[in-house]
C-alpha positions in Angstrom: -78.2 13.2 220.1 -79.3 9.6 219.6 -78.0 6.9 221.9 -76.6 3.6 220.5 -76.0 0.2 222.2 -72.7 -1.3 221.0 -72.3 -5.0 221.5 -68.9 -6.6 221.5 -67.6 -10.1 222.2 -65.1 -9.9 225.0 -62.9 -12.5 226.6 -61.4 -12.2 230.0 -58.3 -10.8 228.4 -60.0 -7.8 226.8 -62.5 -7.0 229.5 -60.3 -4.1 230.7 -60.9 -1.9 227.6 -61.1 1.3 229.7 -58.1 2.8 227.9 -59.7 2.3 224.5 -63.0 3.6 225.7 -61.3 6.7 227.1 -59.9 7.4 223.6 -63.3 6.9 222.0 -64.4 10.5 222.1 -61.1 12.0 221.1 -61.6 13.7 217.7 -65.0 12.1 217.3 -68.7 13.1 217.6 -69.2 9.9 219.7 -69.5 10.2 223.5 -69.1 7.2 225.8 -71.8 7.0 228.5 -71.4 3.6 230.3 -70.9 -0.1 229.9 -72.3 -3.4 231.1 -70.3 -6.6 231.2 -72.0 -10.0 230.9 -69.2 -12.4 231.9 -71.3 -15.6 231.3 -72.0 -14.6 227.7 -68.5 -13.0 227.1 -70.4 -9.9 226.0 -69.8 -6.2 226.6 -72.5 -3.7 226.0 -71.5 -0.1 225.7 -73.9 2.8 225.6 -72.8 5.9 223.6 -74.2 9.0 222.0 -73.5 9.6 218.3 -74.7 11.2 215.1 -75.3 7.8 213.4 -74.6 4.1 213.7 -71.9 4.5 211.0 -70.1 7.2 213.1 -70.3 5.0 216.1 -68.9 2.0 214.2 -66.0 4.1 212.8 -65.2 5.5 216.3 -65.0 2.0 217.8 -62.9 0.6 215.0 -60.5 3.5 215.4 -59.8 2.6 219.0 -59.4 -1.1 218.2 -62.9 -2.3 219.4 -64.8 -3.5 216.3 -68.5 -3.9 217.1 -70.5 -7.0 216.6 -73.7 -5.1 216.6 -74.8 -1.5 216.9 -78.5 -0.5 217.5 -80.2 2.7 218.4 -81.4 2.6 222.0 -83.7 4.5 224.3 -83.3 4.8 228.1 -86.3 4.1 230.3 -86.7 5.4 233.8 -88.6 3.8 236.6 -91.7 5.8 237.5 -92.0 7.5 240.9 -94.6 4.8 241.9 -92.3 1.9 241.0 -89.5 3.5 243.1 -91.6 4.0 246.2 -93.4 0.7 246.0 -90.3 -1.4 245.4 -91.1 -2.0 241.7 -93.2 -5.1 242.2 -93.8 -7.1 239.0 -97.1 -8.9 239.5 
């Protein structure tokens, strides 16, 4: 299933959206994976699996978290060489 990155504006008051995220998958084909909070930008990035960007948008709206942007995303893993050599970036 494709993965999507969902970007939301978040103030300090709504940074604790865990309850809404817990409800995200209820009755939906969208599955929550993880989140990243960028406090300096007041941005929350949520990674989810879903059938389409439209399904993801609908699921977020239903739990009260309207998305500012939704894009398909692909995870990248560090290679075994990077992990053993400390991942230098020369």
